[in-house]
C-alpha positions in Angstrom: -48.5 37.8 -78.8 -45.4 39.5 -77.3 -43.9 38.8 -73.9 -42.3 41.4 -71.7 -38.5 41.5 -71.2 -38.7 40.4 -67.5 -40.6 37.3 -68.5 -38.2 36.7 -71.4 -35.2 36.5 -68.9 -37.1 34.1 -66.8 -37.9 31.8 -69.6 -34.5 31.8 -71.3 -32.4 30.8 -68.2 -29.8 29.0 -70.3 -27.4 32.0 -70.2 -26.8 31.4 -66.5 -25.5 27.9 -66.5 -24.6 26.1 -63.3 -21.1 24.8 -62.7 -20.6 21.8 -60.4 -17.5 20.7 -58.5 -16.3 17.1 -58.7 -16.7 15.0 -55.5 -13.5 14.6 -53.5 -14.7 11.2 -52.1 -16.5 9.7 -55.1 -14.3 10.6 -58.0 -14.0 13.2 -60.8 -17.1 12.0 -62.6 -19.4 12.5 -59.6 -20.6 16.0 -59.0 -21.4 17.6 -55.6 -25.0 18.8 -55.4 -27.2 20.2 -52.7 -30.6 21.5 -51.7 -30.6 24.3 -54.4 -29.2 22.3 -57.2 -30.2 18.6 -57.0 -33.7 18.8 -58.4 -32.7 21.2 -61.2 -29.7 18.9 -62.1 -32.0 15.8 -62.4 -34.5 17.7 -64.6 -31.7 19.0 -66.8 -29.6 15.8 -67.0 -32.2 13.1 -66.6 -32.0 9.9 -64.4 -29.2 10.4 -61.9 -27.5 7.9 -59.5 -27.0 9.8 -56.2 -25.1 9.0 -52.9 -26.1 10.9 -49.8 -23.1 10.9 -47.4 -21.2 12.5 -44.5 -17.5 13.2 -44.8 -16.7 11.6 -41.4 -18.6 8.3 -42.3 -16.2 5.4 -42.6 -18.6 3.4 -44.8 -18.8 6.3 -47.1 -15.0 6.5 -47.5 -15.0 2.7 -48.2 -17.6 3.2 -50.8 -15.7 6.0 -52.5 -13.4 4.0 -54.8 -16.2 1.6 -55.9 -18.6 4.5 -56.6 -15.8 6.3 -58.5 -15.2 3.2 -60.6 -18.9 3.0 -61.5 -19.2 6.7 -62.4 -16.0 6.4 -64.5 -17.6 3.6 -66.4 -21.0 5.0 -66.9 -20.6 8.8 -66.7 -21.3 9.3 -70.4 -24.5 7.4 -70.1 -25.8 8.3 -66.6 -25.0 11.3 -64.4 -23.6 10.6 -60.9 -24.0 12.9 -58.0 -23.1 13.2 -54.2 -24.9 15.2 -51.5 -23.0 16.0 -48.3 -25.7 15.8 -45.6 -23.3 17.1 -43.0 -23.7 20.6 -44.5 -26.4 22.7 -42.8 -27.5 23.9 -46.3 -28.2 20.4 -47.4 -30.2 19.2 -44.4 -33.4 20.1 -46.2 -32.8 17.9 -49.3 -31.5 15.0 -47.2 -34.7 15.1 -45.1 -36.8 15.3 -48.2 -35.3 12.0 -49.4 -35.6 10.5 -45.9 -31.9 9.8 -45.5 -31.6 7.9 -42.3 -28.0 6.7 -42.5 -24.8 7.0 -44.5 -24.2 6.2 -47.2 -27.7 6.2 -48.7 -27.8 5.5 -52.4 -30.8 6.4 -54.6 -31.6 6.5 -58.3 -33.5 9.8 -58.9 -35.4 10.6 -62.1 -37.7 13.4 -63.2 -41.4 12.8 -63.6 -42.4 12.9 -67.3 -45.8 14.5 -66.4 -44.9 16.8 -63.5 -42.0 19.1 -64.3 -41.3 20.0 -60.7 -41.4 16.4 -59.4 -38.5 14.0 -58.9 -39.0 10.3 -58.1 -36.5 8.1 -56.3 -35.7 4.4 -56.1 -33.6 3.2 -53.1 -30.6 1.0 -53.7 -30.8 -1.7 -51.0 -28.1 -4.2 -52.3 -24.5 -4.6 -51.2 -22.1 -1.9 -52.2 -20.2 -3.9 -54.9 -19.5 -2.5 -58.3 -21.3 -5.4 -60.1 -24.6 -5.1 -58.1 -24.7 -1.3 -58.4 -24.1 -1.5 -62.1 -26.9 -4.1 -62.4 -29.2 -1.9 -60.4 -28.6 1.2 -62.6 -29.1 -0.9 -65.8 -32.3 -2.6 -64.7 -33.9 0.4 -63.1 -33.2 3.0 -65.7 -36.7 4.4 -66.3 -37.6 4.3 -70.0 -40.1 2.7 -72.2 -38.9 0.3 -74.9 -41.4 -1.9 -76.7 -40.5 -5.6 -76.9 -41.5 -7.2 -80.2 -41.8 -11.0 -80.1 -43.3 -12.0 -83.5 -44.2 -10.8 -87.0 -47.8 -9.7 -86.2 -46.5 -7.5 -83.3 -43.9 -6.0 -85.7 -46.6 -5.2 -88.3 -48.8 -3.6 -85.6 -45.8 -1.6 -84.3 -44.9 -0.3 -87.8 -48.5 0.6 -88.6 -48.9 2.6 -85.4 -48.2 6.3 -85.1 -47.6 6.7 -88.8 -46.3 10.3 -88.4 -43.4 9.3 -86.1 -39.9 7.9 -86.8 -39.5 4.5 -85.1 -36.2 3.0 -83.8 -35.8 -0.7 -84.0 -32.9 -2.7 -82.4 -32.3 -6.2 -83.8 -30.3 -8.1 -81.2 -29.8 -11.6 -80.0 -29.9 -10.4 -76.4 -33.2 -10.7 -74.5 -33.0 -7.3 -72.8 -32.0 -3.8 -73.7 -28.6 -2.6 -72.6 -28.1 0.6 -70.6 -26.7 2.2 -73.7 -29.9 1.6 -75.7 -32.0 2.7 -72.7 -30.2 6.0 -72.4 -30.6 6.6 -76.2 -34.4 6.0 -75.8 -34.4 8.6 -73.0 -32.4 11.1 -75.1 -34.8 10.7 -78.0 -37.8 10.5 -75.7 -40.3 11.6 -78.4 -39.5 8.6 -80.6 -40.8 5.1 -80.0 -38.0 2.6 -79.4 -38.4 -1.2 -79.8 -36.2 -4.3 -79.4 -36.6 -7.7 -81.1 -34.7 -10.9 -81.8 -33.9 -11.9 -85.4 -34.9 -15.4 -84.4 -38.4 -14.3 -83.6 -39.1 -11.6 -86.2 -38.4 -12.2 -89.8 -36.4 -9.4 -91.6 -38.9 -9.7 -94.5 -41.6 -8.4 -92.3 -39.6 -5.2 -91.7 -38.9 -4.8 -95.4 -35.2 -5.9 -95.1 -33.4 -8.4 -97.3 -31.7 -10.9 -94.9 -28.6 -10.6 -97.0 -28.3 -6.9 -96.1 -27.6 -7.7 -92.4 -24.7 -9.9 -91.5 -24.3 -9.2 -87.8 -26.2 -8.2 -84.7 -27.0 -6.0 -82.9 -28.2 -3.8 -85.8 -30.2 -0.6 -85.6 -33.0 0.4 -88.0 -34.9 3.7 -88.5 -38.3 3.7 -90.0 -39.2 7.3 -91.1 -42.8 8.3 -91.7 -43.9 7.8 -95.3 -40.9 5.7 -96.2 -41.5 2.1 -97.4 -38.3 0.6 -96.1 -36.2 1.3 -93.0 -32.7 2.7 -93.0 -30.0 0.4 -91.7 -27.4 2.0 -89.4 -24.0 0.5 -90.3 -21.7 2.5 -87.9 -20.3 1.9 -84.4 -22.7 0.7 -81.8 -21.3 3.2 -79.3 -23.9 5.6 -77.9 -22.4 8.8 -79.3 -22.1 7.5 -82.8 -25.7 6.3 -82.8 -26.9 9.6 -81.4 -25.2 11.6 -84.1 -26.7 9.3 -86.8 -30.2 9.5 -85.4 -30.0 13.3 -85.0 -28.8 13.7 -88.6 -31.5 11.5 -89.9 -34.2 13.5 -88.1 -32.8 16.7 -89.3 -32.9 15.5 -92.9 -36.1 13.5 -93.0 -38.3 14.7 -90.1 -37.3 18.2 -89.0 -40.4 18.7 -86.8 -39.4 15.6 -84.8 -35.9 16.9 -84.5 -37.2 20.2 -83.0 -39.6 18.3 -80.6 -36.7 16.0 -79.5 -34.3 18.8 -78.6 -35.9 22.2 -78.6 -38.4 21.2 -75.9 -35.8 20.4 -73.3 -33.5 23.3 -74.1 -33.3 26.5 -76.2 -32.3 26.1 -79.8 -30.6 28.6 -82.0 -31.5 28.0 -85.7 -29.2 29.5 -88.3 -30.3 29.6 -92.0 -27.5 30.0 -94.5 -27.6 30.7 -98.2 -24.3 29.1 -99.2 -21.3 27.3 -97.7 -19.4 30.6 -97.1 -22.2 31.8 -94.8 -22.3 28.4 -93.1 -18.5 28.5 -92.4 -18.6 32.1 -91.3 -21.2 31.5 -88.6 -19.2 31.6 -85.3 -20.3 28.2 -83.9 -17.2 27.7 -81.7 -17.5 31.1 -80.2 -21.2 30.7 -79.4 -20.7 27.2 -78.0 -17.9 28.4 -75.7 -19.8 31.3 -74.4 -23.3 29.7 -74.2 -22.7 25.9 -73.8 -26.3 25.1 -73.0 -27.6 26.4 -76.3 -28.2 23.9 -79.0 -27.1 25.1 -82.5 -28.8 24.0 -85.7 -27.7 25.1 -89.1 -29.9 24.6 -92.1 -29.6 25.6 -95.8 -32.2 28.4 -96.4 -33.3 26.6 -99.6 -34.3 23.4 -97.8 -38.0 22.5 -97.5 -37.6 22.5 -93.7 -36.2 26.0 -93.6 -38.8 27.3 -96.0 -41.7 25.9 -93.9 -40.1 27.1 -90.7 -39.5 30.6 -91.9 -42.9 30.9 -93.5 -44.7 29.7 -90.4 -42.9 32.4 -88.2 -42.8 35.1 -90.9 -39.1 35.7 -90.3 -38.5 38.0 -93.2 -34.7 38.7 -93.7 -33.7 37.3 -90.3 -31.1 34.5 -90.6 -31.3 33.2 -87.0 -34.0 32.5 -84.5 -34.0 31.4 -80.9 -36.8 29.0 -80.0 -38.1 27.1 -77.0 -41.0 24.7 -77.6 -41.7 24.0 -73.9 -42.5 27.7 -73.4 -43.9 28.1 -76.9 -41.9 31.3 -77.6 -39.3 32.5 -80.1 -37.1 35.5 -80.8 -35.8 36.4 -84.3 -32.4 38.0 -84.7 -32.6 41.4 -86.4 -31.2 41.5 -89.9 -27.6 42.7 -90.0 -27.0 42.2 -86.2 -24.0 40.1 -85.3 -25.2 36.9 -83.6 -22.9 37.1 -80.5 -23.9 40.8 -79.9 -27.5 39.8 -80.2 -27.1 36.9 -77.7 -25.3 39.3 -75.3 -28.3 41.7 -75.6 -30.6 38.8 -74.7 -28.5 38.1 -71.6 -29.0 41.6 -70.3 -32.6 41.9 -71.4 -32.1 44.3 -74.3 -33.1 42.2 -77.3 -36.8 42.9 -77.6 -39.8 40.9 -76.7 -40.5 37.2 -77.1 -43.2 36.2 -79.6 -45.6 33.2 -79.0 -45.4 30.4 -81.5 -48.4 30.0 -83.7 -51.0 27.4 -82.9 -50.2 24.0 -84.4 -46.7 25.2 -85.1 -45.1 21.7 -85.3 -47.8 20.4 -87.6 -47.3 23.4 -89.9 -43.6 22.5 -90.6 -44.1 18.7 -90.9 
């Protein structure tokens, strides 16, 4: 089934990325948003800590350095935003969130079931750095399964056999904000947390001698008898790269579901290292920063299943969006940047609907 160009432009909105100015009161890592941008930002970026303010408000000015310190600490984990309710254009959004006084601080997060809905949690504590940090950490909306004994671990490992599972072995009783944001980033994967004092490593298939310190992260891929032990830095970005690479190598369908549902993905299939290096990744990223790029060897099982399912022929690149269930293949011999530019102006042909059970067909 093919979709007309006008619909194509509506679906593939990533070419017209929004830019946001930093807040003059609440620091460089807090962005200024308003009626037209707040909901869209929250849906694109996830749970967001927001201050509603007025420039003349003395309490807002006093909060500024504290809020700036918090955003500087957590900006790579949680987005921070400010809404100037003194602007006529923002009166609507401030009324929607029932802002009665300044500053009003709220934690906004998108509904997982209703794409157009944003929920909010009011911050009612004092305006100290420590208490706001605690509020963000405790109220970050994500599901992480606590595992308290060996029977629970066996039940967890035996459930959802077709899904990669993430297990954090830690001596802490609660998940950190870092782990919570990872669970949100990989929202399609089940995340769990357990203590090595309550769950034996033998029940997970790990020799206790293999792990010398905690916290330690494990990945249990579908069909694999033993989990993979992550031995790198426990910083969020390092873990994210590791999990992404693991999904790409061992469970490509899960990789697509994790990232090509929230955004548009450009998949490039290369025959050799020369083709891989010649692909203009930097130029594409600079011009279209919201586009996720994925390069795969054409000879890999994942590539062969993907190409066969979509009948791509000689095309070496395809644009895909699982949320809209559409794709567009690059014509053979066309330069990828020229093709993307044609898409931007609506001259790249029609979208094609993904086949039924597409994800299952490439698993």
